[in-house]
C-alpha positions, 0 to 999 in steps of 0.5 A: 557735450551739453553745450553742443546739444543746446546749440543743436536744439537752438539751431533746430528750433530756429529753423522750425521758427523760420519754416513756420513763418514762411508757411504762414506768410505763404498762406496769408498771401494765398488768402489775400490773393483769393480775396482779391480775385473774388472782389474782381469777379464780384465787380465784373458781375455788379451790373449783371447779377443780384447781390445775392447771386454774386454772394453765392458765386463768390462767397463774399458777404452781402455787406461786402458786395453792397460796399462794392456797389457803393464804391463804384 
């Protein structure tokens, strides 16, 4: 019986590890998607707003917006 309990515990722990990994993967993907969207919005605003206004609108840092300005 003890072997079955250990196997069941191992299976349960393995399932939880997979679920946790999936959840973390989805979260990371969502965060990367949000960042990509913010950068795209910021790029579209570069010729229309000041750096500070873009930062307020997108939540990006002044430094990252300045880098976008240099890159374009």
